[in-house]
DRENDO-1510 file (C-alpha; in Angstrom, 1 decimal, always signed):
<recs>
REC; n; res; u; v; w
REC; 1; MET; +154.3; +97.5; +99.7 .
REC; 2; ASP; +157.8; +95.7; +100.2 .
REC; 3; ALA; +157.1; +92.2; +101.9 .
REC; 4; THR; +160.5; +92.2; +102.9 .
REC; 5; ILE; +160.3; +95.4; +105.3 .
REC; 6; HIS; +156.6; +95.2; +106.0 .
REC; 7; PRO; +154.2; +92.3; +107.2 .
REC; 8; TRP; +152.1; +91.2; +104.3 .
REC; 9; TRP; +148.8; +92.0; +106.4 .
REC; 10; GLU; +149.9; +96.0; +106.2 .
REC; 11; GLY; +149.2; +95.5; +102.6 .
REC; 12; GLU; +146.1; +93.4; +102.8 .
REC; 13; LEU; +144.3; +95.7; +105.8 .
REC; 14; ALA; +145.8; +99.4; +104.2 .
REC; 15; GLY; +142.4; +100.0; +102.8 .
REC; 16; CYS; +140.0; +99.6; +106.0 .
REC; 17; VAL; +138.6; +102.7; +107.3 .
REC; 18; PHE; +136.9; +102.3; +111.2 .
REC; 19; VAL; +135.2; +104.9; +113.0 .
REC; 20; ASP; +137.6; +104.4; +115.6 .
REC; 21; GLU; +141.5; +103.8; +115.0 .
REC; 22; ARG; +141.7; +101.9; +117.6 .
REC; 23; LEU; +139.4; +99.3; +116.0 .
REC; 24; GLY; +141.9; +99.3; +113.1 .
REC; 25; GLN; +144.6; +98.4; +115.5 .
REC; 26; ARG; +143.0; +95.7; +117.4 .
REC; 27; LEU; +142.2; +94.4; +113.8 .
REC; 28; ARG; +145.9; +94.1; +112.9 .
REC; 29; LYS; +146.9; +92.6; +116.3 .
REC; 30; LEU; +144.1; +90.0; +115.6 .
REC; 31; ILE; +145.5; +89.1; +112.0 .
REC; 32; GLU; +149.5; +88.6; +113.3 .
REC; 33; ARG; +148.2; +86.3; +115.9 .
REC; 34; MET; +146.0; +84.7; +114.2 .
REC; 35; ALA; +148.1; +83.8; +111.3 .
REC; 36; GLY; +150.9; +82.5; +113.7 .
REC; 37; ALA; +147.9; +80.0; +114.8 .
REC; 38; ILE; +146.1; +78.9; +111.9 .
REC; 39; GLY; +143.2; +76.2; +113.0 .
REC; 40; ALA; +143.7; +77.3; +116.7 .
REC; 41; SER; +141.1; +79.0; +118.7 .
REC; 42; LEU; +141.0; +82.3; +119.7 .
REC; 43; PRO; +142.4; +82.1; +123.1 .
REC; 44; LEU; +145.3; +80.1; +121.8 .
REC; 45; ALA; +145.8; +82.4; +118.9 .
REC; 46; CYS; +145.9; +85.4; +121.9 .
REC; 47; GLN; +147.9; +83.4; +124.6 .
REC; 48; ASP; +146.5; +85.4; +127.4 .
REC; 49; TRP; +143.1; +86.8; +128.9 .
REC; 50; ALA; +143.4; +90.6; +127.9 .
REC; 51; ASN; +144.2; +90.3; +124.5 .
REC; 52; THR; +141.5; +87.4; +124.3 .
REC; 53; LYS; +138.9; +89.2; +125.8 .
REC; 54; ALA; +139.8; +92.4; +123.2 .
REC; 55; ALA; +139.4; +89.6; +120.4 .
REC; 56; TYR; +135.8; +88.4; +121.8 .
REC; 57; ARG; +134.9; +92.2; +122.0 .
REC; 58; PHE; +136.0; +93.0; +118.7 .
REC; 59; PHE; +133.9; +90.4; +117.1 .
REC; 60; SER; +130.7; +91.5; +119.4 .
REC; 61; ASN; +131.0; +95.4; +118.4 .
REC; 62; ASP; +128.3; +96.4; +116.0 .
REC; 63; ARG; +130.4; +99.2; +114.7 .
REC; 64; VAL; +132.6; +96.5; +112.9 .
REC; 65; SER; +131.2; +95.1; +109.9 .
REC; 66; GLU; +132.5; +92.3; +107.5 .
REC; 67; ALA; +132.7; +94.9; +104.8 .
REC; 68; GLN; +135.0; +97.0; +106.6 .
REC; 69; ILE; +137.5; +94.2; +107.7 .
REC; 70; LEU; +137.5; +92.8; +103.7 .
REC; 71; ALA; +137.8; +96.4; +102.6 .
REC; 72; GLY; +141.4; +96.4; +102.7 .
REC; 73; HIS; +141.6; +93.0; +101.1 .
REC; 74; PHE; +139.3; +93.9; +98.3 .
REC; 75; GLN; +141.6; +97.3; +97.5 .
REC; 76; ALA; +144.6; +94.5; +97.7 .
REC; 77; THR; +142.6; +92.3; +95.2 .
REC; 78; ARG; +142.1; +95.5; +93.1 .
REC; 79; ASP; +145.7; +96.1; +92.8 .
REC; 80; ARG; +146.8; +92.8; +91.9 .
REC; 81; PHE; +144.3; +92.6; +89.4 .
REC; 82; ALA; +145.7; +95.6; +87.7 .
REC; 83; ALA; +149.5; +94.5; +88.1 .
REC; 84; THR; +148.4; +91.7; +86.1 .
REC; 85; ASP; +148.1; +91.3; +82.2 .
REC; 86; GLY; +145.4; +89.1; +79.9 .
REC; 87; PRO; +142.0; +87.8; +80.8 .
REC; 88; ILE; +141.3; +87.2; +84.7 .
REC; 89; LEU; +138.5; +84.3; +85.9 .
REC; 90; VAL; +136.2; +85.7; +88.6 .
REC; 91; ILE; +134.8; +82.5; +90.2 .
REC; 92; GLN; +131.8; +82.3; +92.3 .
REC; 93; ASP; +130.1; +79.7; +94.5 .
REC; 94; THR; +128.3; +79.4; +97.6 .
REC; 95; THR; +129.3; +77.4; +100.7 .
REC; 96; GLU; +127.6; +76.8; +104.1 .
REC; 97; PHE; +129.5; +76.6; +107.7 .
REC; 98; THR; +127.6; +74.4; +109.8 .
REC; 99; PHE; +127.4; +75.0; +113.9 .
REC; 100; GLN; +126.3; +72.7; +116.6 .
REC; 101; ARG; +124.1; +74.9; +118.8 .
REC; 102; GLU; +121.0; +73.9; +121.1 .
REC; 103; ARG; +119.2; +77.1; +120.0 .
REC; 104; ALA; +119.8; +78.3; +116.5 .
REC; 105; GLU; +117.9; +81.3; +116.8 .
REC; 106; ALA; +120.6; +83.6; +117.0 .
REC; 107; ILE; +122.5; +82.2; +114.3 .
REC; 108; GLY; +119.8; +80.9; +111.7 .
REC; 109; ILE; +120.0; +78.0; +109.6 .
REC; 110; THR; +120.6; +76.5; +106.5 .
REC; 111; CYS; +118.4; +74.0; +105.5 .
REC; 112; ARG; +116.4; +70.5; +106.7 .
REC; 113; VAL; +118.2; +67.3; +106.1 .
REC; 114; ASN; +116.5; +63.5; +107.1 .
REC; 115; SER; +118.1; +62.0; +109.8 .
REC; 116; GLY; +117.1; +58.7; +109.1 .
REC; 117; GLN; +114.1; +56.2; +110.4 .
REC; 118; ASP; +113.1; +56.2; +113.8 .
REC; 119; LYS; +111.6; +52.8; +115.5 .
REC; 120; ALA; +108.4; +53.2; +114.1 .
REC; 121; GLY; +109.4; +53.6; +110.6 .
REC; 122; ARG; +109.0; +57.1; +110.3 .
REC; 123; PHE; +111.7; +59.9; +108.5 .
REC; 124; ARG; +112.7; +61.9; +110.9 .
REC; 125; MET; +114.2; +65.6; +109.9 .
REC; 126; HIS; +116.1; +68.2; +111.8 .
REC; 127; THR; +116.9; +71.2; +111.0 .
REC; 128; VAL; +120.6; +72.8; +110.3 .
REC; 129; CYS; +122.1; +75.6; +112.0 .
REC; 130; GLY; +124.7; +77.6; +110.0 .
REC; 131; LEU; +125.5; +80.6; +108.1 .
REC; 132; LEU; +125.6; +80.8; +104.2 .
REC; 133; MET; +128.8; +82.5; +102.5 .
REC; 134; HIS; +128.5; +83.5; +98.6 .
REC; 135; SER; +132.1; +84.3; +97.4 .
REC; 136; SER; +134.0; +85.9; +94.2 .
REC; 137; LEU; +137.6; +85.1; +94.0 .
REC; 138; ALA; +139.8; +86.4; +91.4 .
REC; 139; VAL; +142.4; +83.7; +89.5 .
REC; 140; THR; +144.8; +84.1; +86.5 .
REC; 141; THR; +144.0; +81.7; +84.0 .
REC; 142; GLU; +147.0; +80.2; +85.6 .
REC; 143; GLY; +145.5; +79.5; +88.8 .
REC; 144; LEU; +146.8; +82.1; +90.6 .
REC; 145; PRO; +144.3; +83.5; +92.9 .
REC; 146; LEU; +144.8; +87.3; +93.2 .
REC; 147; GLY; +142.2; +87.6; +95.9 .
REC; 148; LEU; +138.1; +87.9; +96.9 .
REC; 149; SER; +136.5; +90.6; +95.1 .
REC; 150; ALA; +132.9; +90.0; +96.6 .
REC; 151; VAL; +131.1; +88.2; +99.7 .
REC; 152; LYS; +128.0; +87.7; +100.7 .
REC; 153; PHE; +126.5; +86.5; +104.0 .
REC; 154; TRP; +123.3; +85.3; +104.9 .
REC; 155; SER; +121.4; +82.3; +107.1 .
REC; 156; ARG; +117.4; +81.7; +106.9 .
REC; 157; GLN; +115.3; +82.0; +110.0 .
REC; 158; GLN; +112.9; +79.6; +108.1 .
REC; 159; PHE; +113.4; +76.9; +105.4 .
REC; 160; LYS; +111.0; +76.3; +102.6 .
REC; 161; GLY; +112.1; +73.8; +100.4 .
REC; 162; THR; +112.3; +73.9; +96.9 .
REC; 163; ALA; +110.4; +70.9; +95.9 .
REC; 164; ALA; +107.3; +72.2; +98.0 .
REC; 165; LEU; +107.5; +75.6; +96.5 .
REC; 166; LYS; +107.6; +74.3; +92.7 .
REC; 167; ARG; +104.1; +72.8; +93.6 .
REC; 168; LYS; +102.6; +76.3; +94.4 .
REC; 169; VAL; +104.7; +78.4; +91.8 .
REC; 170; ASN; +106.5; +78.6; +88.6 .
REC; 171; PRO; +110.1; +79.7; +89.7 .
REC; 172; THR; +110.9; +81.1; +86.3 .
REC; 173; ARG; +108.0; +83.9; +86.9 .
REC; 174; VAL; +109.1; +85.2; +90.3 .
REC; 175; PRO; +111.4; +87.8; +89.8 .
REC; 176; ILE; +114.9; +87.4; +90.7 .
REC; 177; GLU; +115.0; +90.1; +93.2 .
REC; 178; ALA; +112.8; +88.1; +95.4 .
REC; 179; LYS; +114.9; +85.2; +95.3 .
REC; 180; GLU; +118.2; +84.2; +96.8 .
REC; 181; SER; +119.4; +83.8; +93.3 .
REC; 182; ILE; +120.2; +87.2; +93.2 .
REC; 183; ARG; +123.2; +86.8; +95.0 .
REC; 184; TRP; +124.7; +85.6; +91.5 .
REC; 185; LEU; +124.1; +89.1; +90.1 .
REC; 186; GLU; +124.8; +91.2; +93.1 .
REC; 187; ASN; +128.2; +90.0; +93.4 .
REC; 188; LEU; +128.8; +90.2; +89.5 .
REC; 189; ARG; +128.0; +94.0; +89.8 .
REC; 190; GLN; +130.2; +94.2; +92.9 .
REC; 191; SER; +133.3; +92.7; +91.3 .
REC; 192; MET; +133.1; +94.8; +88.7 .
REC; 193; ALA; +132.8; +98.2; +90.3 .
REC; 194; LEU; +135.7; +97.0; +92.7 .
REC; 195; LEU; +137.7; +95.8; +89.3 .
REC; 196; GLY; +136.9; +98.1; +87.0 .
REC; 197; ALA; +137.9; +96.5; +83.6 .
REC; 198; PRO; +135.0; +94.4; +83.1 .
REC; 199; ALA; +136.4; +93.6; +79.4 .
REC; 200; ARG; +139.0; +91.5; +81.1 .
REC; 201; CYS; +136.7; +89.5; +83.2 .
REC; 202; VAL; +135.7; +86.0; +82.8 .
REC; 203; HIS; +132.9; +84.9; +85.1 .
REC; 204; ILE; +132.8; +81.5; +86.3 .
REC; 205; GLY; +129.7; +79.5; +87.7 .
REC; 206; ASP; +128.6; +75.6; +87.9 .
REC; 207; ARG; +125.1; +74.6; +87.0 .
REC; 208; GLU; +123.5; +76.7; +89.9 .
REC; 209; SER; +124.6; +79.7; +88.1 .
REC; 210; ASP; +122.5; +78.8; +84.9 .
REC; 211; ILE; +120.1; +82.0; +85.2 .
REC; 212; TYR; +119.0; +83.9; +82.2 .
REC; 213; GLU; +119.2; +87.2; +84.2 .
REC; 214; LEU; +123.3; +86.8; +85.0 .
REC; 215; PHE; +123.3; +86.2; +81.0 .
REC; 216; CYS; +122.0; +89.9; +80.5 .
REC; 217; THR; +123.6; +91.5; +83.6 .
REC; 218; ALA; +126.8; +90.5; +82.2 .
REC; 219; GLN; +126.1; +91.9; +78.9 .
REC; 220; GLU; +124.9; +95.3; +80.4 .
REC; 221; LEU; +128.3; +95.4; +82.5 .
REC; 222; GLY; +130.2; +94.5; +79.1 .
REC; 223; THR; +131.8; +91.6; +80.8 .
REC; 224; HIS; +132.0; +87.8; +79.9 .
REC; 225; PHE; +131.1; +84.4; +81.2 .
REC; 226; ILE; +131.2; +80.9; +81.3 .
REC; 227; ILE; +128.7; +78.9; +83.2 .
REC; 228; ARG; +128.0; +75.2; +83.3 .
REC; 229; SER; +124.2; +75.0; +82.1 .
REC; 230; CYS; +121.8; +72.7; +83.5 .
REC; 231; VAL; +118.7; +74.2; +81.8 .
REC; 232; ASP; +117.7; +72.8; +78.3 .
REC; 233; ARG; +116.5; +76.8; +77.0 .
REC; 234; ARG; +114.5; +77.6; +74.0 .
REC; 235; ALA; +116.8; +78.3; +71.2 .
REC; 236; GLY; +116.6; +79.5; +67.4 .
REC; 237; ASP; +112.8; +80.4; +66.5 .
REC; 238; SER; +111.4; +78.6; +70.0 .
REC; 239; HIS; +110.2; +75.5; +68.3 .
REC; 240; HIS; +113.4; +73.9; +69.3 .
REC; 241; THR; +115.7; +73.6; +72.3 .
REC; 242; ILE; +119.4; +74.2; +73.0 .
REC; 243; ALA; +120.2; +70.3; +73.4 .
REC; 244; ALA; +118.2; +69.6; +70.1 .
REC; 245; GLU; +120.6; +71.9; +68.0 .
REC; 246; MET; +123.5; +70.6; +69.4 .
REC; 247; ASP; +122.4; +67.1; +68.5 .
REC; 248; GLU; +122.9; +68.3; +65.1 .
REC; 249; VAL; +126.4; +69.3; +65.5 .
REC; 250; ARG; +129.3; +66.8; +64.6 .
REC; 251; VAL; +132.1; +66.1; +66.9 .
REC; 252; GLN; +135.0; +69.2; +65.9 .
REC; 253; GLY; +137.3; +67.3; +67.6 .
REC; 254; VAL; +138.8; +65.3; +70.8 .
REC; 255; HIS; +140.9; +66.5; +73.9 .
REC; 256; GLU; +142.6; +64.4; +76.3 .
REC; 257; VAL; +142.4; +65.5; +79.7 .
REC; 258; GLU; +143.8; +63.4; +83.2 .
REC; 259; VAL; +141.2; +62.5; +85.6 .
REC; 260; ARG; +141.4; +60.2; +88.6 .
REC; 261; ASN; +139.7; +57.1; +89.4 .
REC; 262; SER; +137.5; +55.9; +92.5 .
REC; 263; LYS; +140.8; +54.7; +93.3 .
REC; 264; GLY; +142.7; +57.9; +93.2 .
REC; 265; ARG; +144.7; +56.9; +90.2 .
REC; 266; VAL; +145.2; +59.2; +87.2 .
REC; 267; GLU; +144.1; +57.8; +83.8 .
REC; 268; ILE; +143.3; +59.4; +80.5 .
REC; 269; ALA; +139.9; +60.2; +79.0 .
REC; 270; ALA; +139.2; +61.4; +75.6 .
REC; 271; VAL; +136.8; +63.9; +75.4 .
REC; 272; GLU; +134.5; +64.5; +71.9 .
REC; 273; ILE; +134.0; +68.4; +71.7 .
REC; 274; LYS; +131.1; +70.1; +70.0 .
REC; 275; TYR; +130.5; +74.1; +69.9 .
REC; 276; ARG; +128.0; +76.2; +67.9 .
REC; 277; ARG; +126.6; +80.0; +68.2 .
REC; 278; VAL; +123.0; +79.6; +69.0 .
REC; 279; ARG; +120.3; +82.1; +69.3 .
REC; 280; VAL; +119.3; +81.6; +73.0 .
REC; 281; LEU; +115.5; +82.7; +74.2 .
REC; 282; PRO; +114.5; +84.0; +78.0 .
REC; 283; PRO; +111.9; +81.9; +80.0 .
REC; 284; VAL; +108.3; +82.1; +78.6 .
REC; 285; GLY; +107.5; +84.0; +81.8 .
REC; 286; LYS; +109.9; +86.8; +81.5 .
REC; 287; GLN; +110.4; +86.9; +77.5 .
REC; 288; LYS; +108.9; +90.5; +78.0 .
REC; 289; ARG; +111.3; +92.0; +79.9 .
REC; 290; TYR; +114.6; +90.1; +78.6 .
REC; 291; PRO; +116.2; +90.0; +75.4 .
REC; 292; ALA; +117.4; +86.7; +72.9 .
REC; 293; LEU; +120.9; +86.7; +73.3 .
REC; 294; ARG; +123.6; +85.2; +71.0 .
REC; 295; LEU; +125.6; +82.7; +72.8 .
REC; 296; THR; +128.1; +79.9; +72.3 .
REC; 297; VAL; +127.1; +76.4; +73.8 .
REC; 298; ILE; +130.5; +74.1; +74.3 .
REC; 299; GLN; +129.8; +70.4; +74.7 .
REC; 300; ALA; +132.4; +68.3; +75.7 .
REC; 301; ARG; +131.2; +64.4; +76.5 .
REC; 302; GLU; +133.4; +61.0; +77.3 .
REC; 303; ARG; +133.9; +58.9; +74.4 .
REC; 304; ALA; +133.2; +55.4; +76.7 .
REC; 305; ALA; +131.5; +55.4; +79.8 .
REC; 306; PRO; +134.6; +54.5; +82.5 .
REC; 307; ALA; +133.2; +51.6; +84.8 .
REC; 308; ASP; +135.0; +53.2; +87.8 .
REC; 309; ARG; +133.9; +56.8; +87.8 .
REC; 310; PRO; +131.1; +59.4; +86.3 .
REC; 311; ALA; +131.6; +60.0; +83.0 .
REC; 312; ILE; +132.5; +63.2; +81.8 .
REC; 313; ASP; +129.6; +65.5; +80.4 .
REC; 314; TRP; +129.4; +69.3; +80.4 .
REC; 315; LYS; +127.8; +71.7; +78.5 .
REC; 316; LEU; +128.9; +75.1; +78.7 .
REC; 317; ILE; +127.6; +78.4; +77.8 .
REC; 318; THR; +129.3; +81.3; +77.3 .
REC; 319; ASP; +128.9; +84.8; +75.3 .
REC; 320; LEU; +132.7; +84.5; +74.2 .
REC; 321; PRO; +133.1; +83.5; +70.5 .
REC; 322; VAL; +134.4; +80.1; +69.6 .
REC; 323; ARG; +135.7; +79.4; +66.3 .
REC; 324; SER; +138.3; +76.6; +66.7 .
REC; 325; HIS; +138.8; +73.3; +68.6 .
REC; 326; GLY; +141.7; +75.5; +70.5 .
REC; 327; ALA; +139.6; +78.1; +71.3 .
REC; 328; ALA; +136.8; +75.8; +73.0 .
REC; 329; VAL; +139.6; +73.6; +74.9 .
REC; 330; GLU; +140.8; +76.9; +76.2 .
REC; 331; LYS; +137.4; +77.7; +77.6 .
REC; 332; LEU; +136.9; +74.0; +79.2 .
REC; 333; ARG; +140.1; +74.7; +80.9 .
REC; 334; TRP; +139.1; +77.9; +81.9 .
REC; 335; TYR; +136.1; +76.4; +83.8 .
REC; 336; ALA; +137.9; +73.8; +85.3 .
REC; 337; LEU; +139.3; +76.3; +87.4 .
REC; 338; ARG; +136.8; +76.7; +89.3 .
REC; 339; TRP; +137.7; +74.4; +91.3 .
REC; 340; LYS; +140.0; +76.9; +93.0 .
REC; 341; ILE; +137.4; +78.2; +94.8 .
REC; 342; GLU; +136.4; +75.0; +96.3 .
REC; 343; THR; +140.2; +74.6; +97.4 .
REC; 344; PHE; +139.6; +77.8; +99.0 .
REC; 345; HIS; +136.4; +76.9; +101.1 .
REC; 346; LYS; +138.1; +74.0; +102.5 .
REC; 347; ILE; +141.3; +76.1; +103.6 .
REC; 348; LEU; +138.2; +77.9; +105.4 .
REC; 349; LYS; +136.8; +74.9; +107.1 .
REC; 350; SER; +139.8; +72.7; +107.4 .
REC; 351; GLY; +142.9; +75.1; +107.9 .
REC; 352; CYS; +141.1; +77.8; +109.7 .
REC; 353; ARG; +138.4; +75.2; +111.5 .
REC; 354; ALA; +135.6; +78.3; +111.1 .
REC; 355; GLU; +133.0; +75.7; +112.1 .
REC; 356; GLU; +134.5; +75.1; +115.5 .
REC; 357; SER; +134.3; +78.5; +116.4 .
REC; 358; ARG; +131.9; +79.1; +119.5 .
REC; 359; LEU; +130.9; +82.5; +119.0 .
REC; 360; ARG; +127.2; +82.8; +119.8 .
REC; 361; THR; +125.4; +85.0; +117.0 .
REC; 362; ALA; +125.6; +84.9; +113.6 .
REC; 363; GLU; +127.0; +88.9; +113.6 .
REC; 364; ARG; +129.8; +87.8; +115.2 .
REC; 365; LEU; +130.9; +84.8; +113.2 .
REC; 366; VAL; +130.2; +86.3; +110.2 .
REC; 367; ARG; +133.3; +88.8; +111.2 .
REC; 368; LEU; +135.2; +86.0; +112.2 .
REC; 369; ILE; +134.8; +84.2; +109.0 .
REC; 370; ALA; +135.6; +87.5; +107.3 .
REC; 371; VAL; +139.1; +87.7; +109.3 .
REC; 372; PHE; +139.6; +84.0; +108.0 .
REC; 373; CYS; +138.7; +85.0; +104.7 .
REC; 374; ILE; +142.5; +86.8; +104.5 .
REC; 375; LEU; +144.1; +84.4; +106.3 .
REC; 376; SER; +142.6; +81.4; +103.8 .
REC; 377; TRP; +143.8; +83.7; +101.0 .
REC; 378; ARG; +147.2; +84.1; +102.4 .
REC; 379; VAL; +148.0; +80.6; +102.4 .
REC; 380; PHE; +146.1; +79.6; +99.2 .
REC; 381; TRP; +148.1; +82.6; +97.0 .
REC; 382; LEU; +151.4; +81.4; +98.6 .
REC; 383; THR; +150.7; +77.4; +97.4 .
REC; 384; MET; +149.7; +78.6; +94.4 .
REC; 385; LEU; +152.7; +81.3; +93.8 .
REC; 386; ASN; +155.2; +78.6; +94.4 .
REC; 387; ARG; +153.5; +77.0; +91.2 .
REC; 388; ALA; +152.6; +80.0; +88.9 .
REC; 389; ALA; +155.7; +82.3; +89.5 .
REC; 390; PRO; +158.8; +80.0; +91.3 .
REC; 391; GLY; +161.7; +82.3; +90.0 .
REC; 392; ALA; +160.2; +85.3; +91.6 .
REC; 393; GLY; +162.4; +86.4; +94.3 .
REC; 394; PRO; +161.9; +85.5; +97.9 .
REC; 395; GLY; +161.2; +89.1; +99.0 .
REC; 396; LEU; +157.4; +89.0; +97.1 .
REC; 397; ALA; +156.1; +86.8; +100.0 .
REC; 398; LEU; +158.7; +86.8; +103.0 .
REC; 399; THR; +160.4; +89.4; +105.3 .
REC; 400; LYS; +164.3; +89.5; +105.7 .
REC; 401; VAL; +164.2; +88.0; +108.9 .
REC; 402; GLU; +161.8; +84.9; +107.7 .
REC; 403; ILE; +164.3; +84.5; +104.8 .
REC; 404; ALA; +167.3; +84.6; +107.2 .
REC; 405; LEU; +165.5; +82.2; +110.0 .
REC; 406; LEU; +164.6; +79.4; +106.8 .
REC; 407; ASP; +168.3; +79.9; +105.8 .
REC; 408; ARG; +169.6; +78.6; +109.1 .
REC; 409; LEU; +166.1; +76.2; +110.2 .
REC; 410; VAL; +166.2; +74.2; +106.4 .
REC; 411; PRO; +169.7; +73.7; +104.8 .
REC; 412; ASP; +169.7; +73.5; +101.0 .
REC; 413; GLN; +169.2; +69.8; +99.5 .
REC; 414; ALA; +172.5; +68.6; +98.3 .
REC; 415; GLN; +170.6; +67.5; +95.1 .
REC; 416; ALA; +169.7; +71.2; +94.5 .
REC; 417; PRO; +171.9; +73.3; +91.5 .
REC; 418; PRO; +173.4; +76.0; +92.8 .
REC; 419; ARG; +172.1; +79.0; +91.8 .
REC; 420; THR; +170.2; +82.3; +93.3 .
REC; 421; LYS; +167.6; +81.4; +95.9 .
REC; 422; THR; +164.2; +81.8; +94.1 .
REC; 423; LEU; +160.9; +82.5; +96.0 .
REC; 424; SER; +160.1; +78.8; +95.1 .
REC; 425; SER; +162.7; +77.5; +97.4 .
REC; 426; TYR; +162.1; +79.3; +100.4 .
REC; 427; LEU; +158.3; +78.3; +100.0 .
REC; 428; ILE; +159.0; +74.8; +99.6 .
REC; 429; LYS; +161.1; +75.4; +103.0 .
REC; 430; VAL; +158.2; +76.6; +104.6 .
REC; 431; ALA; +156.5; +73.5; +103.8 .
REC; 432; ARG; +159.3; +71.4; +104.9 .
REC; 433; LEU; +158.8; +72.9; +108.3 .
REC; 434; GLY; +155.3; +71.7; +108.0 .
REC; 435; GLY; +156.1; +68.0; +107.1 .
REC; 436; TYR; +156.5; +68.3; +103.4 .
REC; 437; LEU; +159.3; +65.7; +102.5 .
REC; 438; ALA; +160.4; +67.2; +99.0 .
REC; 439; ARG; +161.4; +63.9; +97.8 .
REC; 440; THR; +162.2; +64.1; +93.9 .
REC; 441; ARG; +159.2; +62.6; +93.0 .
REC; 442; ASP; +156.7; +64.2; +95.1 .
REC; 443; PRO; +154.2; +66.6; +93.9 .
REC; 444; PRO; +154.4; +70.5; +94.8 .
REC; 445; PRO; +153.6; +71.4; +98.3 .
REC; 446; GLY; +149.9; +71.9; +99.3 .
REC; 447; ASN; +148.0; +73.9; +101.5 .
REC; 448; THR; +147.9; +71.6; +104.8 .
REC; 449; VAL; +151.8; +71.9; +104.7 .
REC; 450; ILE; +151.8; +75.6; +104.1 .
REC; 451; TRP; +150.0; +76.4; +106.6 .
REC; 452; ARG; +151.7; +74.3; +109.3 .
REC; 453; GLY; +154.9; +75.6; +108.2 .
REC; 454; LEU; +153.8; +79.2; +108.1 .
REC; 455; SER; +152.3; +78.9; +111.4 .
REC; 456; ARG; +155.6; +77.2; +113.1 .
REC; 457; LEU; +157.9; +79.9; +111.1 .
REC; 458; THR; +155.8; +82.5; +113.3 .
REC; 459; ASP; +156.3; +80.5; +116.3 .
REC; 460; ILE; +159.9; +80.6; +115.9 .
REC; 461; ALA; +160.7; +84.1; +114.7 .
REC; 462; LEU; +158.9; +85.4; +117.6 .
REC; 463; GLY; +161.6; +83.4; +119.7 .
REC; 464; ALA; +164.4; +84.9; +117.7 .
REC; 465; LYS; +163.0; +88.1; +118.3 .
REC; 466; LEU; +162.7; +87.5; +122.3 .
REC; 467; ALA; +166.3; +86.4; +122.1 .
REC; 468; ILE; +167.8; +89.5; +121.1 .
REC; 469; PRO; +168.5; +91.4; +124.1 .
REC; 470; GLU; +167.2; +94.8; +124.3 .
REC; 471; PRO; +169.0; +98.0; +124.1 .
REC; 472; ARG; +169.9; +99.5; +127.2 .
REC; 473; CYS; +170.5; +103.3; +128.0 .
REC; 474; GLY; +173.1; +104.8; +130.1 .
</recs>
């Protein structure tokens, strides 16, 4: 769909199907208004009581689900996936949305936290009201987010502490279907069903995703994974573990990476890299259900312990073959892109301010957050598109009206060489509307200035539209 002619949300909502066509029309109006007021309340985004009431009715409508709201975006993600070449990283992670409510029953809870001690020295505990969201984000190896491929929402009616459960039952003997951890497998299956090319996908997860059932599911689906390991699993003939086997491996190379210390300064860290193909065994309680797997273990450990930050110590486990130092560094770099989903969640919370919503039930909040997911992806995509494809044409992301307005509002910088206008030059103009200074040594604009600039550009485009007199008949 040509962005210079059609607004961007038409492509993201084209695959949405509702039982009533008017619900689809309302969603389009909501996206249009909320895209121009990212972070604002619903009344501010809607501007009048009629549209605000219609928005509240949409989010409280039982005939609307988060799956229907996101169906068009999932389809657009699949189209962008098909239009790219090479491996695609599918990053999974869970985030919590916390809300301040006197009665948590209508929304649910996420956990119980320690509130400190009372006057008698007794620890106080309070229940956190909120929702959990587990999402899968498809990202290119250059860091460009193609979109969400799976999302799961849930909340708990009562919280059972993990430590208390472990005293009563061995968690490795509980079927994965009876655990919340099943979300990792469900998202993996949903992503593969959507994208349709499992061999191109590499699933990335943090230590929480170190689940043997996930390894087996990925093998069954013909897809790949890179997981940060937290379990010292049995290996070889079962008489030793992965850690013991890796201790026998000599250092096979050193890689230098840039890291920031506690004061935010960039410094170089020398990381020693080891890798080996290992026969990994399933947990004892599940060895009859799952087979042993041949997996690659990559260990990256910083040579010297720094004084002002934690030392780098990663142990990754993957089904991909690693036969050289360069291949090991490539897998480490792919895993490092896991932070992209953290950035996406930050935009949801800091940019869209999802946790400041006053909607009263979990169902309404989930529908609202589903809309925020589309808006957050758009901001993130524009931010990274400026870095991944700076030489593309501006029509890839902006309409003709927006391009013309940016040319009038933000003059080209004097030091810029005369050349054909690129997407990067226009996205920098958008960022300058949001407060980006665009000095010579400034880093590329981030998400915050992009969403501020987009909001201002939308308001200006509306004003320009109103300034044009309507044609009269006769």
